[in-house]
C-alpha positions as CSV (number, residue, x, y, z in Angstrom):
1,M,-17.1,5.8,-7.3
2,F,-17.4,8.6,-4.7
3,T,-20.4,8.4,-2.4
4,P,-22.5,11.2,-1.0
5,Q,-20.7,10.6,2.3
6,G,-17.3,11.0,0.7
7,P,-15.3,14.2,0.3
8,T,-16.7,17.1,-1.7
9,L,-15.1,18.5,-4.8
10,C,-13.9,21.5,-2.8
11,E,-12.4,19.2,-0.1
12,L,-10.6,17.2,-2.8
13,A,-9.2,20.4,-4.3
14,V,-7.9,21.6,-1.0
15,Q,-6.3,18.2,-0.5
16,A,-4.7,18.2,-3.9
17,L,-3.1,21.6,-3.2
18,S,-1.6,20.5,0.1
19,S,1.5,18.4,0.8
20,T,1.1,14.7,0.6
21,M,1.0,14.4,4.4
22,R,-1.3,17.3,5.0
23,G,-3.6,16.1,2.2
24,Y,-4.1,12.7,3.9
25,D,-4.6,14.3,7.2
26,L,-7.5,16.3,5.7
27,L,-8.9,13.3,3.7
28,A,-8.6,10.8,6.6
29,P,-12.2,11.2,8.1
30,K,-13.7,10.4,4.7
31,F,-11.0,8.2,3.2
32,D,-12.8,4.9,3.6
33,R,-15.7,6.3,1.6
34,T,-13.6,7.1,-1.5
35,P,-12.4,4.8,-4.3
36,Y,-8.9,5.1,-2.9
37,R,-9.5,2.6,-0.2
38,T,-8.3,-0.9,-1.2
39,P,-11.5,-2.9,-2.2
40,D,-12.5,-5.7,0.1
41,R,-12.2,-8.2,-2.8
42,V,-8.5,-7.3,-3.1
43,L,-8.0,-7.6,0.6
44,D,-9.6,-11.1,0.6
45,A,-7.6,-12.2,-2.4
46,V,-4.3,-11.1,-0.8
47,A,-5.2,-12.8,2.5
48,R,-6.1,-16.1,0.7
49,A,-2.8,-16.0,-1.3
50,V,-0.6,-15.2,1.8
51,R,-2.1,-17.6,4.3
52,P,-0.4,-20.8,2.9
53,L,3.0,-19.0,3.2
54,G,2.7,-18.9,7.0
55,P,2.5,-19.3,9.9
56,F,3.4,-15.8,10.9
57,D,3.8,-14.3,14.4
58,R,4.3,-10.6,13.8
59,G,3.1,-8.5,10.9
60,L,3.8,-4.9,9.7
61,D,1.4,-2.9,7.5
62,V,3.7,-0.4,5.7
63,C,1.9,2.9,4.9
64,C,-1.2,1.5,6.7
65,G,-3.5,4.5,6.1
66,T,-6.9,3.8,7.9
67,G,-5.9,0.2,8.6
68,A,-7.3,-2.0,5.8
69,G,-4.0,-4.0,5.7
70,V,-3.9,-4.3,9.5
71,G,-7.2,-6.1,9.2
72,V,-5.7,-8.6,6.7
73,L,-2.6,-9.1,8.9
74,S,-4.8,-9.6,12.0
75,G,-6.2,-12.7,10.3
76,L,-2.8,-14.0,9.4
77,C,-0.6,-13.3,12.4
78,R,-0.7,-14.9,15.9
79,E,1.1,-12.5,18.2
80,R,1.2,-8.8,17.1
81,V,0.4,-6.5,14.2
82,T,1.7,-3.0,13.8
83,G,0.5,-0.3,11.4
84,V,2.9,2.5,10.4
85,D,2.0,5.7,8.5
86,F,3.2,9.3,8.4
87,S,-0.3,10.8,8.5
88,A,-1.5,11.4,12.0
89,G,-5.0,11.8,10.7
90,M,-5.1,8.4,9.0
91,L,-3.7,6.8,12.1
92,A,-6.3,8.4,14.3
93,V,-9.1,6.9,12.0
94,A,-7.4,3.5,12.0
95,Q,-7.0,3.5,15.8
96,A,-10.6,4.5,16.4
97,A,-11.9,1.8,14.1
98,Q,-9.7,-0.8,15.8
99,A,-10.8,0.2,19.3
100,G,-14.0,-1.8,19.0
101,A,-12.4,-5.0,17.7
102,H,-12.0,-8.0,20.0
103,G,-9.8,-11.1,19.8
104,G,-6.9,-11.8,17.5
105,P,-3.3,-10.5,17.9
106,A,-2.4,-7.3,19.7
107,V,-2.5,-4.3,17.4
108,G,-0.2,-1.2,17.7
109,W,0.2,2.0,15.7
110,V,3.3,4.0,14.9
111,R,3.7,7.3,13.2
112,A,6.8,7.3,11.0
113,D,8.1,7.8,7.5
114,A,8.3,4.6,5.6
115,L,11.8,5.8,4.4
116,A,13.0,5.8,8.0
117,L,11.2,2.9,9.7
118,P,12.0,2.8,13.5
119,F,11.9,-1.0,13.9
120,A,14.4,-3.8,14.6
121,P,14.2,-7.0,12.4
122,V,11.3,-8.6,14.4
123,F,8.6,-9.1,11.8
124,D,7.7,-12.3,9.9
125,L,5.4,-10.6,7.4
126,A,5.3,-7.1,5.9
127,L,2.4,-5.9,3.7
128,S,1.7,-2.8,1.8
129,L,-1.4,-1.9,-0.2
130,G,-1.8,1.0,-2.6
131,A,0.9,3.2,-1.3
132,F,3.8,2.9,-3.8
133,G,2.6,5.7,-6.0
134,H,3.6,8.1,-3.2
135,F,7.3,7.2,-3.7
136,L,9.4,8.4,-6.6
137,P,11.4,5.7,-8.5
138,K,14.6,7.0,-7.0
139,E,13.2,6.5,-3.5
140,R,12.1,2.9,-4.1
141,P,15.5,1.2,-3.2
142,R,15.6,3.0,0.1
143,L,11.9,2.1,0.8
144,F,12.6,-1.6,0.1
145,G,15.8,-1.4,2.2
146,Q,13.8,-0.1,5.1
147,V,11.3,-2.9,4.9
148,H,14.1,-5.5,4.5
149,A,15.6,-4.2,7.7
150,T,12.4,-4.8,9.7
151,L,12.1,-8.5,8.7
152,R,13.7,-11.5,10.3
153,P,15.7,-13.7,8.0
154,G,13.1,-15.6,5.9
155,G,10.5,-12.9,6.5
156,R,8.1,-12.0,3.7
157,F,7.3,-8.7,2.1
158,V,4.1,-9.0,0.1
159,F,2.0,-6.6,-2.0
160,P,-0.4,-6.9,-4.9
161,V,0.4,-5.5,-8.4
162,G,-2.3,-5.1,-11.0
163,A,-1.6,-5.8,-14.7
164,P,-1.1,-2.6,-16.7
165,P,-4.1,-1.5,-18.8
166,P,-3.9,-2.1,-22.5
167,V,-2.4,0.7,-24.4
168,G,-5.2,3.0,-25.8
169,S,-7.9,1.7,-23.3
170,R,-9.9,4.1,-21.2
171,A,-8.0,3.1,-18.1
172,Y,-4.7,3.7,-19.9
173,W,-5.6,7.2,-20.9
174,S,-7.2,7.9,-17.4
175,L,-4.0,6.9,-15.6
176,L,-1.8,8.7,-18.1
177,G,-3.9,11.9,-17.8
178,F,-3.8,11.7,-14.0
179,D,0.0,11.4,-13.9
180,V,0.4,14.3,-16.4
181,A,-1.8,16.5,-14.3
182,M,0.1,15.7,-11.2
183,R,3.4,16.5,-12.9
184,V,2.1,19.9,-14.0
185,R,0.7,20.5,-10.6
186,N,4.0,19.7,-8.9
187,A,5.9,21.8,-11.4
188,L,3.8,24.9,-10.7
189,W,2.8,24.5,-7.0
190,R,4.5,23.9,-3.7
191,P,4.5,21.9,-1.6
192,P,4.4,18.9,-3.9
193,F,1.7,16.2,-3.6
194,V,3.4,13.0,-4.7
195,M,1.1,10.4,-6.3
196,Y,1.8,8.7,-9.6
197,Y,0.2,5.6,-11.1
198,R,2.6,4.8,-13.9
199,T,6.0,4.9,-12.1
200,F,5.7,1.5,-10.4
201,R,6.8,-0.8,-13.3
202,L,7.0,-4.4,-12.3
203,P,10.3,-5.3,-14.0
204,D,12.0,-2.3,-12.3
205,V,10.3,-3.2,-9.0
206,L,11.6,-6.8,-9.1
207,E,15.1,-5.6,-9.9
208,D,15.1,-3.2,-7.0
209,L,13.9,-5.9,-4.6
210,V,16.6,-8.4,-5.7
211,R,19.3,-5.7,-5.3
212,T,18.0,-5.0,-1.8
213,G,18.5,-8.6,-0.7
214,F,15.2,-10.2,-1.4
215,S,14.4,-13.4,-3.4
216,V,11.3,-12.8,-5.3
217,R,8.4,-14.8,-6.8
218,L,5.0,-13.9,-8.2
219,L,1.7,-15.6,-7.4
220,P,-1.4,-15.1,-9.5
221,L,-4.3,-13.6,-7.6
222,T,-6.8,-15.8,-9.4
223,D,-9.7,-14.6,-7.3
224,L,-9.4,-11.2,-9.2
225,G,-9.9,-12.8,-12.6
226,Q,-8.1,-13.0,-15.9
227,R,-7.4,-10.7,-18.8
228,P,-8.6,-11.6,-22.3
229,D,-5.3,-13.3,-23.0
230,G,-5.6,-15.6,-20.0
231,S,-3.0,-13.8,-17.8
232,P,-4.0,-12.8,-14.3
233,R,-5.4,-9.3,-13.7
234,A,-3.3,-9.1,-10.6
235,R,-0.3,-10.8,-9.0
236,L,1.1,-11.0,-5.5
237,V,4.7,-10.1,-5.2
238,V,6.3,-12.3,-2.5
239,A,9.8,-11.0,-1.6
240,T,11.6,-13.1,1.0
241,R,14.5,-11.8,3.0
242,R,17.5,-14.0,2.3
């Protein structure tokens, strides 16, 4: 839910009619007071699932936004954590929030496109939260290839994936309606704002990861509960650089 401290309807409309980068620059000061920020319970569940896979020295938060994933990595990595994002506004908010933190690994921030990451293979762990809707399916192999190139052999790329809502449910129609609206908007208005909820299908994602050079397994995020059929509401994708 949006809070009174979050963006106004007018501000959201201006963001929606901007480019993806400009939209996030505008939203950045109020982003953490919107439903778009990854909930703390998801962050905690991811951290608990990833910790036994370590130890880790260096971590990378891909499309870090205001730094929620950097906070997770700071509790998992021993030496250094880096957040990378293409939005200068989001990075400024993240850096300001981190300025008051003490202890833990060193933290750095880099402005760059996730499709052209400027890193050598020095990371043990890469994480991404809630950003994949900003990449079209045809861009996904390149994105995964860029992450793969930042990891040491044996390094992990992890991210949570929620189970799709049941066909016909309120969530199903809500996500479908959002994606249809975005496609109409992008067909009629320039520059485009790329954000789709239904283009990140797990079978396709796993296939792209394997083709990129990862071995992949799924871990249930049991802290986030189960669906009525007993399957987990969310899983953690663990892709390991071979």
